[in-house]
N, C-alpha and C positions, 0 to 999 in steps of 0.2 A: 504494500500500500504506500502510495506517495505521501510524503510528510509535508507539512505546511511550514515553509520558511519564508519570512517576509523579505529577505534580501535577495531572492533569486527570481528570475523570470518564470512565471507560472502559466502564461498563455501567450500565444504569439501576438494578440491584439491588446494586451494589457498595457496601460500607460505606466510610467514610473511613478511610484507612490510618493505622497507628499513628504518633503524633507522634515516637516514639523513633527512627524511621527517616526521618521527613520533617517536621522542625519548620519548615523554610523552603521557599523556592521552588527548591530545588536540582533540577537537571536539567529544569527547565521552560523551554522555549525562549522567549526574549524578545529584544528588540532589542539588549540589552546583551551578549548572548552566551549561553554554556552555562548560566551561573548568574546569576539575578536577585537583586536586593536586596529585593524586596518579598515578599508572600505571607504564609503563616501564621507565627505565632510559637509557640515551644514553651510549652506550659502548664506552670505550676509543679508540677503533680501528674501529669506525663506518665508513662504506664505504660512500664516497661522490660521487654518481653516476652522470655522465654527468655534473659535476661542481657544485653540490649542496654544498658540503663541502669537504675539503681535507681529504684524507684517503686512506685506502687499500681496498682490496676485502672483500666481506662478509664472515663471519666465516662459514666454512663448518660444517655440522653436525647438524644444527638447524632443527627441525622437526616440521611438522604439523601432525595431527592425522593419515595421510595416505601416506605422501610422504616426505622424507628427502631432504635437499639440498645436492646435490651430491658433492663428493670430486672433487677437481680440477684435470683436466686431466693431463697426463704426458707431460712435456716439452721435446722437441726434436729439433735437428738441422733442418733447412729448407732443403727440398729436392732439388735435382738437375734435371734440365730439360734435356731430352734425345731425340735425333733425330736419325733416321736410316740413312743409307748410302746415301739415296736420299733426305734427309731433311724433311721427314715425321715425325711428332711428335709421340713418344712412351710414355709409362707410366713413370712418374718421378721415380727416384730411390734415395736411401739414399746417403749421401756424401761418406760413406765408400765404397759402391759399385762403385760409380763413380771414386773414387781414384784407385780402382783395375783396372778398364777399362783403365784409363790413364797410369798407371804404366806398364801394360802389353802391351801397344801399340795398343790396340783394339779400342781406341777412341782418338779423338783430341778435343781441345777446340774450340767450335764454336762461343762463345760470352763470354765476361768477366763479364758483369753485366747487367741483372741477369745471373748467370753462367749457360751456356748451353754447353753440349758435343754432339758430333756426332760420332756414332759407324761406324766403317769401314766394319764390316762383318755381319751386321744385317739389315734386312728389316722388314717392318711392317707385311708382310705375315708370317714371322717366329716368331713373337712375340705375346704375349697375351696382348691386350690393353683393360683394363676395363673402361678407361675414368675417368675424374675428373669433379667436379662441382666447380663453382665459386660463392662466395657471394660478393655482392656489397653493401657498406654502404655509399651512397652519402651524401655530406655535402656542406656547403658554402665555407669553406676554405680548408677542407681536405676530401679526399675520401679514404675509406678502401676497399681493395680487399683481399680476402682469397681463396686460392685453397684448396680443400679438397676432400677426397673420402667418399662416403656415402653408407651405407648398413644397411637396416632394422632399420632406425632411428639413427644409430651410425655414427658420423662424426669424421674423423681424419684429422686434419689440416696438409697440406703439405708445403704451402708457403704463405707468407703474404706481402702485399705491401700497403704503405700509400702514396697517391699522394697529394702533397702540391700545390694547385692551385695558379695561379697568377691573379685571377679575379680582385683583388683590384688594381693591377698595370695597368691592361687593362682599368679599370674604370677611373683611373687618366689620362691615355693617351687620352681617349675619351673626358674628360672634357677639356684637353689642346687643342685638335683639335677643339672642339666647340668654345673655346675662340678665336683661330686663325681665324675661319670662321666669328665669330661675328665682329672681328676687320675689316676683309675685306669688310663686308657689309657696315660698317660705313665709311671706308676710301674713298677718292676721287680717285677711280680706274676706269679703262675702263668699259664700260657698257657691261654686259653679259646678254643675254636674259634669262628670267626665264624658268625653266624646271619643268613641272607639271606631265609628263606622267610616271615618274619612282619612284613615291612615294608609290606605293602599296607594302605591306609586305606580304610575303608568309604565308601559314598556319603554325601555331605554331612557328612563328618568335620569337626569343629571342635576347636580347641585346648581344653584343659581349662578355661582361664580364660573362654572364650566358651561352652563347653558348660555350665558352671556357671550362667550366666544363663538359658539355655533350661530346664535341668532345674529350677532353683528356681522359675521362673515357672510352669511346667506343674505342678509339685508343689503350689503354692499354689492354683492354679485347681482342681486335684483335691480339695484339702482343703476349699475353699469348696463344692465340689459335694457333699461329704459332709454339710454343714450347711445347705445351702439348695438349692432346685431350680433349677438353671441350665438355661435353655432356649436361649440363644444367646450367642455370644462375638463381641465387636467388638475387633479388634486393629489397631494402627497398623503397617502393613506397611513403609512407607518414610517417611523424614522429609520428602522432597520427590521429586517425579517428575522425575528428570533427563532421561529420554527425551522426555517431553512438553515440558519446558522448552526443549530443544534443537531438537526436530523437530516438535513439535505432536502433538496427539492422533491425527492421521491418519497419522503417520509421515513427513510432509514438513515441511520447515522453514517455520514459520508463526508468526504472532503472535496467531492466533485464541485459542489456549489461554491466553495471558497477558491476554486481554481478557474472560475469563469471570467467573463469580461469585466465584471465588477469585483474582481479579486481584491481583497484587502479593504475596500471602502466600507462595506457593511460591518466588517469586523472592527475596524478602527473607530467608526462612529459609535458602535455599541460600547466599546471599551472607554472611549472618551466620556460618554454620558455616565456610565456606571461608576467610574473612578474619579468623577468630577474634574477631569482634565488636569490631574495632578499625579505626581509620583506616589505610588502605593507605599513605598518604603520610607521616604523622608518627607513627603508632603509638599515638595517643591512644585510650584505652578508657574506658568509663563516661561517655561524652558522647553527645549526640544525633548520629546518623549519617545521611548522605544517600547515595542511590544515584548514582554518578557514572559517566560513560562514559570508559573509558581513552582511547579514540580518539574525539574529539568528533564528534557528529552533523554539525555544521557543516563539519567537515573530511572528511566521507565515512564516519564511523563508523556502525556498525550497532547494532541493538538485541539482538544475540545475547547469550546469557548469559555467554559468554566475554569480552565487551567491557565488562562491568559490574563495578564494585567499590564499596567503601564509602569515604566520605570525611567527615571532620568539616566543620562549617560554614566555619571559616577557610580550610582547605585547599581546599575546593570553590570558594569565592569567589576565592581566590588563583589557582587553576588556570584558572578561567574557561573559555574555549573553546580553550585551548592543548593540543597533544598532550602526552602524559606525558613524551616524550623532551625536549621543550623546557622543561617545568615542572621536571623534576629533572635538568637538564643539569649542575648544579653538585654533584649527589649521585649519582655513577655506581653506588655500591654499592647504594643504595636502589632505583635504577632497575633494576639487575640482579635484585634480590630480587623486585620486583613482576613482572618479566618471567618469572621462574621460577615464581612462585606462580600465575600465570595458567594454566600448563600442568600444575601438580601436581594429581593427583586426590586426592580426600578419602579417604585410606586408612582412617582411623579410622571415618569414616561408612560406608565400604564394608563394613568388618568388622561394624559394628552392623547394617547392612542385611542382610548375610548371616545374622546371628543372628536377625533378625526373620523372615526367610523360613523358616528351619528352625522357629522358634516357631510361625509361622502354619500350616505343614503339620502339625506335631504336634497343635495344637489342633483343626485342621480334621478330623483323623481321629477326634476324640472328640466334638465338638459342632458344630452348624451355626455356621460362622465367617464373619464379614463383615470385609472389609479396607478401610482408608482411608489417606490420607496425612497427614503432619504439618501440611501447609498447611491442610487442611480442619479438623483438630482445633483449630488456632490460630484459625481463622475462627469456628468454633462457640463457642469459649470467649470470644472477644472480644465477639461480638454478644450473648452472654448475661450480660455484665458480671461474669465470674468472674476471680478472681485467678490468677496463674500458679503452678501447682504440679503435681507429677506426678499426683496423684490427681484434680485438677480436669481435667487433660488426658485422663486415662482416662475421666472422666465425659463428655467432649466428643468422644470418638472416634466416627467414622462419621456417617451421615446422621441428622439430627434437626432439629426445629423450635424447641423451647424447652425449657429446663431450669428447672423450677419449684421444685425442692428439692435441696439438697445437704447432706451431713453437715458439721457444724461442727467435728468432730474426725476425725483420721485415725490409724489404728494404724500405727506405724512398726515394721517387722520388720527386725532386724539379723541377718545371717547370721554366726553365730559358729562353726559347725562342731561336731563331736562329739568333739573332742580329737584326740590323735595316738597313734601306735604307739610313739613314742620313750619309752624308760624312763630316759633320762638328760638332763641339762641341761649342754651344753658351755660352756667358758669362751671367751674371745676367741681362744685359740689352737686351739680345736677339741677339746681334751681334756675328757672327762667330769668334772664337778665335783660333780654331785648325782644321786643315784639315786632315781627315783620308785617308789612302791609299785605293785605289780601289782593290788592290790585297789582297785577304783574305788568301791565302796559302803561308806560308813562310817556306822554307826549308822542305817542306813536312808536315808541321804542320798547324793546323787551330785552332783558338780560340774556346775553349770548348772541345777539344779532351781530353780523359782520358789517362794520361801518367804516366810512372814511370821514375823517374830520380835518377840515382846513381852517386853521386859526390864522387870521391875517396879521395880527399884531399882539404885542404883549410878551410876557415871559414864556408862554407856551406857543409862540409862533412856529408854524410848520404844518406838515401834513402827516396825519397819523392813520394807520390802517390796522384794525384789530377787532377784538370782541368787546362789546360794551356792557357795562354794569350800570343799570339805571338807578336813579335816586329821585325821590318825590320832589325835591327842590329844583330839579331841572338841570343840575350840573352833574354830568355823568363821568364815570371812570372808563378808560379804554385800555385794555390789556394788549400791548403790542409784543413783538418778538423781543424787544429790548427792555421790557418792563411795563409797569402800569403808570399811566398818566392820569392824574386826578383833576377834577374840576373843569371839564370841557363842557361848555354850554351847549344845549341841544340844538340851537339854531346854527351851529357850525358843523353839525353832523348830518351825514346822508347815509341811508341804508343801502348796502350792496346786496345783502342776502339775509333772509330771516334765519333765526336760530333753528338748528335741526339736531341738536344734541352732540355736535362734533365741532372741534376746532381744527384748523388746517395750517400747515406750513409746507413750503416747497424747499427741498434741499437736494444738493447734488448727491450722486451715488457715491458709494465707498466712504461714507462718513465725512463728507466735505462740509464746510461751513454753510448753514442754511442761507438761502437768499430771501429777499423780502416778499412775503405774502401778507402777513399780518405784522406790521411794524411801522417804524417811522422812516419816511423817505427824506430826500433832501429838503432843506428849509424852503419855505415858499418865497 
């Protein structure tokens, strides 16, 4: 039976593995034991994918015997959504073409963010609509959406959205409500008969913090479907295929799955998640990591996923071909922690995977949906020379050959909610200290509206773009990208878009500095 060694070529079409996980000859069998001193050296610009180590994108042009890593696709401006005269979505167009429509009077602005125009003299019957596809990269805190056109394995990115969920805030609110209920049970209050007939949970029930992720993602896909003709959805159903890692694709324990085109990517992604992207022996993070056998192969260890862990280069070389019990004999606490970590399931990942399953079934009931794993997504992104981001992952989901275009900027959507039903603000002891007005609309404005304020003179002279917080006195606060500006009179403010429970920023890909969507522009 063939053995799994991360330092050797396992398939004629396998790309070289990321140096962030294999900068040296770790786990390559040599005469000196489990770890050799020779091999590759870490490049100074090594990519640190999905948080392994900080860095940039992989260097394009590295080759395997039969397939090079492709050059990075061309960056371009995000496309503009187009509607016909009756509001039916048409094919998205370039910003230059949309500008011509607006300047000639053939179109009007339908929505500010995302930017949507509506043609006055065009219907869907008069247009050629090829349709677009959407890739979804679901996550715990962030979800990436990418709109693209696909033809013969070639993808061209048109628009990218990153959704910032507020599941953590919902979880805190649920804990607070639970504490309030616990207090009422213990307090000397009036008797209320117990209710036992409403405790059943429906099929595929999810906690509110997880249900929020599914509902928000589906809601945004539906929104995009109102502005652009979506023909198919590609969703990342699992981060890695645990069953195939353990038993192989045929259901029997095998190493054939690990030797295929995606060799190493599924294994590495699983280990990075399980061991928190840190060395299992010393706890170092942010450094290049190797895959190490807990029980060495030279001592009878196997290549099963349960026998693999992550180790930094010094620890991997110091351990050599010794068993972990011998290597950590002087640190019994750390040895016990590793032994327990080997058996601990990935509860957080299991929760995310269950969310992805519900998301997939919901999307599949609305559009033709194709599923893929995170290992394939990472492989597609790496061989096309793209940086690590949620939107780039969404563009790389599923089966594809090449990505020739990707948006230079992504729209970041922050889930802010639509306010609360509370009419008071409590102090630290829980007593109400401030009463809020029941009237939410002041002078035609409501908290959360996207506005532009032009102040002609005074200390606050300038143009401000952002979300407004209304006050009954008529002087509002505007939250921009650079902070909150207080005391802007309502007569200087103009509404751009009504509040919809989200705030928006536009930022460059690969973690660049955000550009102005809600902020202060140059002084007037």
